[in-house]
C-alpha positions in Angstrom: 139.6 147.8 21.8 138.1 147.4 25.4 134.4 148.0 25.5 133.4 151.3 27.1 131.0 151.5 30.0 128.3 152.7 27.5 128.8 149.6 25.6 128.9 147.5 28.3 125.5 148.6 29.9 123.7 148.5 26.5 125.4 144.8 25.7 124.2 143.2 29.1 121.1 144.9 29.4 120.1 143.9 26.0 121.3 140.3 26.4 119.8 140.3 30.0 123.0 139.2 31.8 122.5 141.2 34.7 124.9 139.4 36.6 127.9 139.5 34.3 127.1 143.4 33.5 127.2 144.2 37.3 130.6 142.3 37.4 131.9 144.2 34.4 130.9 147.4 35.6 131.7 147.2 39.1 135.3 146.3 37.9 135.8 149.3 36.1 134.7 151.4 38.8 137.0 149.5 41.3 139.7 151.0 39.2 138.1 154.3 37.9 135.7 155.3 40.9 134.8 158.5 39.2 134.0 157.2 35.9 130.5 158.9 35.4 129.3 156.1 32.7 130.3 153.5 34.7 128.6 154.7 37.8 125.3 155.3 35.7 125.6 152.1 33.9 126.1 150.2 36.9 123.0 151.8 38.8 121.0 150.9 35.7 122.1 147.3 35.8 121.3 147.1 39.5 117.7 148.6 38.8 117.3 145.7 36.6 118.4 143.5 39.2 116.3 144.8 41.7 113.3 144.5 39.3 114.0 141.0 38.5 114.6 139.9 42.0 111.1 141.5 43.0 109.2 140.2 40.4 110.8 136.9 40.7 109.8 136.7 44.3 106.5 137.7 43.3 106.2 135.0 40.9 107.4 132.3 43.2 104.3 132.8 45.5 101.8 133.2 42.5 101.2 136.9 42.7 98.3 138.1 40.9 97.6 142.3 40.4 94.4 143.1 42.0 91.2 142.9 39.9 89.6 146.0 41.4 90.7 148.8 38.7 90.5 151.3 41.7 93.7 149.6 43.1 96.1 151.5 41.5 99.4 151.1 43.7 102.2 151.1 40.7 104.3 148.2 42.6 100.9 145.9 42.3 100.7 146.4 38.8 103.8 144.4 38.0 103.5 142.1 34.9 104.4 139.2 36.9 103.8 136.1 34.7 101.2 133.5 36.1 102.9 130.6 38.0 100.9 127.1 37.6 102.5 126.0 41.1 103.1 128.5 43.6 104.2 128.3 46.9 102.6 129.1 50.3 103.3 132.7 51.3 103.4 133.6 55.0 103.1 137.0 56.8 107.1 136.8 57.5 107.6 136.1 53.8 105.4 139.1 52.6 107.6 141.3 55.2 111.0 139.4 53.6 109.7 140.9 50.0 109.5 144.5 51.4 112.9 144.2 53.1 114.6 142.8 50.2 112.9 145.7 48.0 114.6 148.4 50.4 117.8 146.4 50.2 118.2 146.7 46.3 116.7 150.0 46.1 119.5 151.0 48.6 122.1 149.4 46.7 120.8 151.3 43.3 121.1 154.7 45.3 124.3 154.2 46.6 125.8 153.1 43.1 124.2 156.6 41.8 125.2 158.7 44.5 128.8 159.6 43.7 127.7 161.0 40.2 126.4 164.0 41.9 125.6 166.5 39.1 127.9 165.8 36.6 127.0 165.2 32.9 126.5 161.8 31.5 124.1 160.4 28.8 123.4 156.7 28.4 120.8 155.9 25.6 118.9 152.7 26.5 116.2 151.1 24.1 113.4 150.0 26.7 111.9 147.6 24.6 115.5 145.8 24.2 116.2 145.7 27.8 115.5 142.1 28.6 114.2 141.0 32.1 113.8 137.5 33.5 110.6 138.3 35.6 110.0 134.7 36.4 113.4 133.5 37.4 113.5 130.7 34.6 116.5 132.0 32.9 114.5 132.9 29.4 114.4 136.6 29.9 111.0 137.0 28.1 110.0 140.2 29.5 111.3 143.7 28.6 111.8 147.0 30.4 108.9 148.4 28.2 106.7 145.8 29.5 107.5 146.9 33.1 106.8 150.5 32.0 103.6 149.9 30.3 102.3 147.9 33.3 103.5 149.9 36.1 103.4 153.7 34.7 100.7 153.3 31.9 98.2 151.0 33.4 99.3 148.3 30.8 98.1 150.9 27.8 101.5 150.9 26.1 101.4 150.1 22.6 104.2 147.2 22.1 104.7 148.5 18.3 106.4 151.5 20.1 108.5 149.1 22.3 111.4 149.1 20.0 111.4 152.7 19.3 111.4 154.1 22.7 115.2 154.8 23.2 115.6 157.2 26.2 118.8 159.2 26.6 119.5 158.6 30.4 121.3 161.6 31.6 122.3 163.4 34.8 118.5 164.5 35.7 117.3 161.2 35.1 119.8 159.7 37.5 118.5 162.1 40.3 115.0 161.0 39.4 115.8 157.7 39.6 117.3 158.3 43.0 114.5 160.3 44.3 112.1 157.2 43.4 114.1 154.7 45.2 113.6 156.6 48.3 109.8 157.2 47.5 109.4 153.5 47.3 111.6 153.0 50.5 109.6 155.1 52.5 106.2 153.2 51.6 108.0 150.1 52.5 109.8 151.4 55.9 106.3 152.5 56.8 104.8 148.9 56.4 107.8 147.3 58.1 107.7 149.4 61.0 104.3 148.1 62.1 102.2 144.8 62.5 99.9 144.3 59.7 99.6 140.5 60.3 95.9 140.5 60.6 95.4 142.6 57.6 97.4 139.9 55.7 95.4 137.1 57.0 92.2 139.0 55.9 93.2 139.7 52.5 96.4 138.1 51.2 94.4 135.7 49.2 93.1 138.6 46.7 96.8 138.7 45.7 98.3 135.3 46.2 96.6 131.9 45.7 98.1 129.9 48.9 98.4 132.3 51.5 98.9 130.8 55.1 95.9 132.5 56.8 92.9 131.1 58.8 90.5 132.7 56.4 92.2 131.0 53.6 92.0 127.7 54.9 88.3 128.0 55.7 87.4 129.4 52.2 87.4 125.6 50.5 84.8 126.6 48.3 84.1 129.5 45.9 82.6 132.3 47.9 78.8 132.2 47.3 77.5 135.6 47.5 73.8 136.9 48.2 74.0 139.5 45.6 77.1 139.6 43.5 78.3 136.2 43.7 82.0 135.8 44.1 82.1 139.7 44.1 80.5 139.9 47.4 83.4 137.9 48.8 85.8 140.5 47.5 83.7 143.6 48.7 83.7 141.6 52.2 87.6 141.0 52.4 88.0 144.9 51.5 85.8 146.1 54.2 87.5 143.7 56.6 91.2 145.1 55.6 89.9 148.6 56.2 88.6 147.6 59.5 91.8 145.9 60.4 93.8 149.1 59.3 94.9 149.6 63.3 98.6 148.4 63.0 100.7 148.5 66.0 104.3 149.4 66.0 106.7 146.4 65.3 110.2 147.9 64.8 110.4 151.1 66.4 113.8 151.9 65.2 112.3 152.0 61.5 109.8 155.0 62.6 111.9 158.0 61.6 112.9 156.3 58.2 109.6 157.0 56.2 110.1 160.6 57.0 113.7 160.6 56.1 113.3 158.9 52.7 110.7 161.6 51.8 112.8 164.4 53.0 115.5 162.8 50.8 113.2 162.7 48.0 112.1 166.1 48.2 115.7 167.3 48.2 116.4 165.1 45.0 113.5 166.4 43.3 114.8 170.1 43.6 118.4 168.9 42.3 116.6 167.1 39.5 114.6 170.1 38.0 117.8 172.2 38.5 119.9 169.8 36.4 116.9 169.6 33.8 116.4 173.3 33.5 120.3 173.6 32.7 119.9 171.2 29.8 120.2 172.9 26.5 119.9 169.9 24.3 116.6 168.1 23.3 117.6 164.5 22.9 115.2 161.5 23.8 114.1 162.9 27.1 112.5 161.0 30.0 111.6 164.3 31.8 111.8 167.3 29.8 112.3 171.0 30.7 109.9 173.6 29.1 111.9 173.9 25.8 112.3 170.1 25.6 109.9 167.5 24.3 109.2 164.2 26.2 109.3 160.8 24.5 106.4 160.0 26.8 102.9 160.7 25.8 101.2 163.5 27.8 104.4 164.5 29.4 104.5 168.1 28.6 106.3 170.2 31.2 106.0 174.2 31.4 108.1 176.5 33.6 105.0 177.1 35.7 104.5 173.2 36.4 108.0 172.9 37.1 108.0 175.9 39.5 104.8 174.6 41.0 106.4 171.2 41.6 109.4 172.9 43.1 107.0 175.0 45.6 105.2 171.5 46.4 108.6 170.2 47.5 109.4 173.1 49.7 106.0 172.9 51.4 106.6 169.2 51.8 109.9 169.6 53.3 108.3 172.2 55.8 105.5 170.1 56.7 108.0 166.8 57.0 110.2 168.9 59.3 107.2 169.7 61.6 107.6 173.7 60.7 104.3 173.7 58.9 101.2 171.7 60.1 98.5 169.8 57.7 94.8 170.7 58.1 92.4 168.4 59.2 88.7 168.6 58.3 87.4 168.4 61.8 89.7 170.9 63.6 91.1 174.6 63.6 94.6 173.3 64.5 96.7 171.5 62.2 98.3 168.4 63.0 102.2 167.8 63.3 102.9 165.1 60.6 106.4 164.4 61.7 105.0 163.6 65.1 102.6 161.3 63.6 104.8 159.5 61.3 107.2 158.8 64.3 104.6 158.1 66.7 104.8 154.8 68.9 100.9 154.6 68.8 98.8 152.3 66.5 98.4 153.6 63.3 94.3 153.5 62.7 93.6 155.0 59.4 89.9 155.1 60.2 90.4 157.0 63.3 92.8 159.4 62.1 90.6 160.4 59.4 87.4 160.9 61.4 89.3 162.7 64.0 89.6 160.7 67.4 93.1 159.5 66.8 94.3 162.9 65.4 93.7 164.8 68.8 97.5 164.0 70.3 99.0 165.5 66.8 97.5 168.9 67.0 99.1 171.9 67.6 98.9 175.8 67.2 101.2 177.1 64.3 101.1 177.8 60.7 98.9 175.4 58.9 99.5 174.5 55.2 97.0 176.5 53.4 94.5 174.4 51.4 94.2 177.1 48.4 97.9 176.8 47.8 97.4 172.8 47.3 94.3 173.6 45.2 96.2 176.2 43.0 99.3 173.8 42.7 97.2 170.8 41.6 95.1 172.9 39.1 98.5 173.8 37.3 98.3 170.2 36.1 95.0 170.5 34.5 93.4 167.5 36.3 96.1 165.3 35.5 98.0 166.2 39.0 98.1 162.5 40.2 99.5 160.7 36.9 102.3 163.7 37.0 103.0 163.2 40.4 103.4 159.3 39.7 105.7 160.1 37.0 107.9 163.0 38.5 108.2 161.3 42.1 
């Protein structure tokens, strides 16, 4: 008998044969475009493909996660294997990495979109999904390794890897689609602007061989006055903040950050509608109030879900310019939509201190600080952890 889409998805994810799995599932969809299992399976396979491509490119340039524990950007915690012979990375190479990520995530979203809210379920054992993060063809890492590094800060228990089987369902498909928009929003924000000088000042903190004048001059280990080599990292961090003044590089990208965040907010609301309608309790990635999550600490209540939905509605109003955001120095609020789509240089320090915020100030309804305090309070001090998880 011919293998089902579920069997093909599991077979190729567990074998690490991503290209073959993509071809097999795409072939099914060519004949049966509405096959829900094939749609979800192909989306997962293309997610694995995107993860491998991103990691392999970072490996090519010898990516090293930041040493500063305060830097907790999820994509910068990818468990990329050490490369003993990395290539030189240039500013344009860094931009190409971001563009490839955008393209791959777009492919995942477009693959999953036809599913809509139709029911589907694909059990996937995270510890069995093989990933070739170095491009050496050996597939030595697993999806659990990525999950542990990116979402658990490296604190995952390898003993649990084989036990963690997620029943990937319709709500999770909507979650994944929303997450692709969140990640693309950040990438498009960077691609819209010119951060070449920031790259020159700090790329060596992540890559051993960046093409920058500073790196060329640092032929000897940095000799600090107070903390040894740590002084150099502190100086580079200060320089990076000082150079956070990014002019527009590609103006046509400016609206895309806002559009992606809006799409994520809409999908997040659809996601919770789907999850709340579930009546089973089967190996949940994101649970409703009557379900248990397989993920430690991920306890959802109706209050938390209602709070998240209110946050998404408030975010939509802010992103559309119907509500303003407060600034600590002004009675007026600022229009985030105009700020994101402005052709003026993005200077974080001057925006925070108020100098560059003046052009975006308006009269109108301002999002209430007390609303955000109450909303974050519903997560009992763990709002950021839940936000990273939920998207």
